[in-house]
N, C-alpha and C positions, 0 to 999 in steps of 0.2 A: 092495525096497531102502529105501524111505522108512520102512517099518515098523521095519526094523532100525535105521536112523539115529535115529529119534525115540524108539522105545520100548525099545531095548536098555537093560538095567539096568546102572548103573554105581555105584561107591562114592559114598555121599552125603556124604563128609567135606567137600568144598568148600561144600556148602549149609549144613552144620552150623556150620562156622567163620564163614561169612558171616553167619549168623544172630546169632552172638555179637558180631561186629564191628558189625553193623548196629544191634543193640540198644544197645550201648555208645555209638555215635555219636549215636543218637537221644536218649539221655539227656543227653549232653554238649551237643547242640544246644538242647535245651529248658531245662536248668538254666542253660546259658551265656547264653541269651536273657534270663533274669532277672538274672543277675549283671552282665552288661555294660550293662544298662539298655535293651536293645532292646525288651523288653515295655513298659516305662514310656514310652519315647519314641514307640513306634509304636501302642500299643493302649490306653494309659491316659491320657496327656496330651491327645491330640486330643479335641475335643468330639464328633467323628464321624469315621468313616474312609471313604476312597474304596474301595468294594468293586468287585469285578468287576460289570459292568453286568448287572442282573437279580437281584443278590443284596444289594440295599440293605437288606433286612430283617435281614441277617446282620451285627450290630454286636457289639463287644466287651461282655463282662460288665461291669456297673457296679462302681464302686469299685475295689477291689483284686482283683476276681474273676479277672482274667486271670493273676495270679500263681499262684493256686490251679490254674487251668486248665493252665498250663505245668508246674507241679509234678506234676500227674496224668500228663501226657504223658511227662515224664521218668521217672516211676515205671513207666509202661507199657514204656518202653524197657528198663528193668532186667528186667522180666518177659520181654520178648522175648529178651534175652541169655541169661537163665537157662532159657528154654524152659518157663516156668511159665504155665499157662492161655494157651498160645501163640496159639491161634486168636482167642480173645477179645481178647488184648492187641494183636495186630497189627491186627485189624479196628477196634478202638476207637481205636487211634492213627491209623489211616488216616482215619477219619471226623473225628476232632478236628483233625488236621493239615489236612485238606481245608477245614474251616471256617475255620481261621486263614488259609490260603492265599487263600480267596475273600473274606474279610471285609476285607482290606486289600491294596492294590497300590502304596502309596507306597514300600514297601521291596521291590518286586517283584524276584525273582531267579529265573533259570532253574533254579538248583540246588534251590530250594524245590519247583519243579514236578517235578524228577527224584526228589526224596525222596518226593513224593506217589505217583508212579508205582511206585517200588520198594516202598513200603509196601503198595500195593494188590496188587502181584504176590506179595509175601511172604505176604499174608493167605491165599493159596490154595495155597502150597507146603508140603510135609510136612517143614518144617525143624525140627520138634520131636520127630522119631521116633527120636532117639538123642542121647546126651550132653545130656540135658535133664531137668529136674525132672518134666515130664510123662511121659517114658519111665520114669523111676524110680518114679513113683507108679502108673503103669499099664503094666507090662511088655508087655502085649499089643500095644501100638502100636509097640514097638521094632523097628527094621529097620536094616540097614546098606547099603541101596541105594536108588536113585531112578531114574526114567526119564531117558534122555539129553536129552529135549526140555527139561527144566528148565535144564540147562547151556546149551543152544543158544538158549533163549529169552532168558536173561540176556545172552549174547554178542550176540544180534541187537539187543536194546535198546541196548547200548553202541555197537554199530556205527552205529545210526541217530543217536544223540546226537553222536558224534564226527564222522561223515561230514558231517552237515548243518552242524555248527559249522565244519568246514573249508571247505566250499563257500561258506558265508555270508561268509567272509573274503575271497573273491575279488572285491573291489570297490575302487574308486579310493583311498579314504582309508586302507584297510589296506595296499594294495599300495605306496602311496608313504610309508607309515609315519607319516602325519600324525596319525591317531587314536591311535597308540601314544605319540607325543610328548605329546599332550594328556593321556592317562591317566597317563603317568609324571610329568608336570609336577606333578601333585598329590602325588607321593611324594617331592619333592625335600627335604623336611624329615626323611626317614628317616635315622637314624644309620647310618654306614658305607656303605650302598648308595645313599643318596639322590642324591649327585652322579653316581655311576656310571650311574644310570638315565636321566640327562639326555643321555647321549652318543649321537650319531646311529648309531654302530656297534652299540650295544646295541639301539636301536630296529629296526635292520635284522635283527639276529639273532633277536630276539623275533618279528618279523613273519613271517619265513620259517619259522622253526622252529614257530611256532604253527600255520601251515597244514599243514606236513608231519607234525607230531606227530598232529594230529587225524585226518588222512587215513590215516596208516599204522599207528597204534598197535595197532588191533585185528588187522589182518592180520599184523603183526610178532609179536604175542603168540601167534597161532595157529600160526605156523611155529616148530617146535622149535629150529631152528638160530639164529634171531634172538631167541628169547624172552628170554634172559638180558640181552641188550643193550637190548631194548625195555623190560624191567622197570626197568632202571637209568635209562633215559631217563624213564620214567613217574615214578619217585621224584623225580628232579631237577625235572621239569616241574611236578609238583603241589606240591612243597615250595616252589618258587619262587613259584607262584601264591598259596600259603598265606601266605607271608611278605610279599609285595608287595601283594596285593589283599585279604588278610584276609577270605576268603570262607567262613568257618565250617568246617563238617565236610566240604564237598564234596571237597577234595583227598584226604582220608583215606578217604572213601567210594569214590572212584575207585580208590584203591589196593587197597581191600578187594575190589573186583570182580576183581582179578587172580587170585584163587584159582581161579576157574572156568577159567582157561586152562592150568593145570598138571594133570598126571596125577593123578587122584584118590588113587591109592596114595601118591604123594609128599606130598600134603596130609595124608593120614592119618598117615604116619610123622612128620611135623613137629608136628602139633597133637594127634593122638589116638592115641598109641602103644598104649594099652591097648584101643582099639576093635578089634573083630574085623574083619579085612579081608574085602572082597567079591571072591571069586575066580572066580565063575561069570559067564558071559557069555550071559545068556538074554534073550529078547525076550518081554515081557509086554504083550499088547494089551489096553488097558482096555475094559471092556464098553461104555462110552459114547464110543468113539473119535471118531465123527463130531462129537459135541457138543464134545469137547475141541478138536479141530482147528478147528471152526467158531468157537469163542470166541477161540482164539488167533489165528486168521486175521483176524478182524474187528478185534481189538485192534491188530495190527501194521499193518493197512491204515490205520487211523486215525492211527497213529504216522507212517506214511509220507506221508500226505496233509496233515495239519495244518501241518507246517513249510513246505510249498510253496504254501499257499493264497494268499499275498500276490501270487504271479504271476498270479492270476486276479482280482485286485482292482485297479481303476483307480488309477494313481498310483504314485509311488516310495515303498516302505515306509519307507525311511530318513527321508523327509519326513513322510508321513502317519501312520506308526506302525500302520497298519491291517494286521493279520496278523503283527505283530512277536512278540507273546507266544506261548508254547507252540511255538516254532520253532527253538530252540537258536541264536538269533542273539546270541551272548554277547560282551560288551565291544566292540561294534561302533560305538557312537556316543556322543556327548556333546551334550546339548541344554540350551539356556538360552532364556529368553524375557523380553520386556518386555510385560506384559499388564495390562489394566485391564478392570473390569466396570462397565457403566452400567445403571441400572434406570430405566425409564420407567413412571410410573403412568398406565395407559391411561384412567383416569377423570378425573384432574385435569390430566394432561399434564406433571406435574412430573418432573424428572430427578434421579437421585441417583448419586453415585459410591460404589461399594462399597469399604469399608475391609477389605481381605483379612485384616489382623491381628486383626480382631474374630472371625474364623471359624477360621483355620488356623494350624497350627504352621509353623515355618520350612521344614521339609522338605516339607510339603504345599504350601506356596506355590511352592516351586521346581518341583515337579511340575506344579502347576496352570498355571504360566506357559508351559510348554513342550509339554504333551501334550494332544491333542484330547479324549480321553475324560474327562479330569479337568475340562476346561473345560465340556463338555456336562453332566456330572453336577452341577457346582457351580451351573450355570444352573438346572437342574431343582430343586436344593435351594432356591435363592432363590425360585423360583416357588411351591414348596410353602409356604415360610415366610410369604410375603406373602399367599398364599391363605388361610392360617389366620387372618390378621388382616383378612380380607375385602377385600383389595386385588388387583386384576387388573393384572399387570405384564408388561412385555416386558424381556428381558435382551439387551444388546448387548456383544460382546466385541471389544476392540481388542488383537490379539496379534501381536507381531513376534517371530519365533523364529529362533534360530541353531542350526545343526547342525554339529558337529565344528569349531567355531571360526570358521566362515564368517560373513559379514555377516548381520545380522538382516534378515528379510524378512517381509512381511505374511503371516500364516498363516491367519487366519480372516476370512471376509467380514464386515466390520464392519456391514453393512446387514442381516444376517440376525438375526432374533429367535431367540436360542438357547433360549429358554423354550418355543418352539413346534415346533422341528424334531425329528423322530424320530431315534433312533440306528440306524445301519445295522449290524446284527449281522453280515451276511455280504457286505457290499459297501462301496462307497465313499460317504462323506458329502460331498455336493457343496459344503457350506459350508467345507470345507477347500480353500484355494486351491491352484492348480497349483504343483508343485515348481519352485523356481529352481535346484536343485542340478545338474540335468542341463545347465543352460545354462553351467556352468563357473564360477559365482560362488563 
């Protein structure tokens, strides 16, 4: 039964059109990052970037090198859409995007993570074997079918993303709509809809529909009777997010995924009328079946475990941030902080107050003042800087943090030398003080 479910051959039209959509969106993301100033603000103006911990060696190219870097990625997107040198283009984009993702987290976004995962998956899929320049240049690779597990793999990835996003919203500040009020308050200057977004009724509708949409969209798209209405809801939901939150290509990428829920023959008739239909229903077991199932199984096991790892880490993730990233916890919190850094010269005993503006951009300062890993990394940077000058120092942080508009509370133990403590990759850092949020503050 499982062999037939996974390895039955189906028309590959959904994968082909998704490749085209994906490539176009990749190009728009990369070229748009240059035109909107994102590359300049995030990767060129800062004197250094806050990387994922362990990747401090991964810094932006000097000068205007990152403009060229993004131009190359955008061009790779065009190659993906055209199906030209597809394997090279997708793998090269995946590696280059992974580097961008890891080299900065000041502008961290779950959607950047999803783009990385999809690019990685697409690198191994036969999305170039029809309606592509590769198939035209080498007719021997041309085919009009694919194994069904490709479709179900994409569906499974979407199910994980949406389901975890829905479950993550089941907490106090979302259920009482206070976080939605905070997020929408920033949009009150929007023309036409700015005032509407401040209405409590809108906050309630968005809060409830956000949970229900994320929870039900994949099952509703799978059921033929509800598919039309689910697709209409998806269009409205994602266009609303695109207009209100301006989150780049993600809403359009999410809509592009919808092609995998429709009958492949329907997709062929809409997008590839001249393409030969696939009318045979045969099961082709790959020679390395166990390897394929093993790799896919390990991948999805990781995808299932990563988003729940914060349940096994001491403390409230909303306060500590430990286990927040890579977990589809989207638009769940707003953080701000009142933070200062003091340096003690351990040889002379002299103390210095660090002027953050000498080191950081405005956006970096906002992150530094509210997020523990930024604080730790900056302390390590100060330690290295002074060590190069032959000075042995201690770094102390006085940080008061507010989450979701609540009062500021002491966040870091001010008596801990942050230059000396290690970073806990897989557990709780004891220098983060206990959460006051559960006390109802």
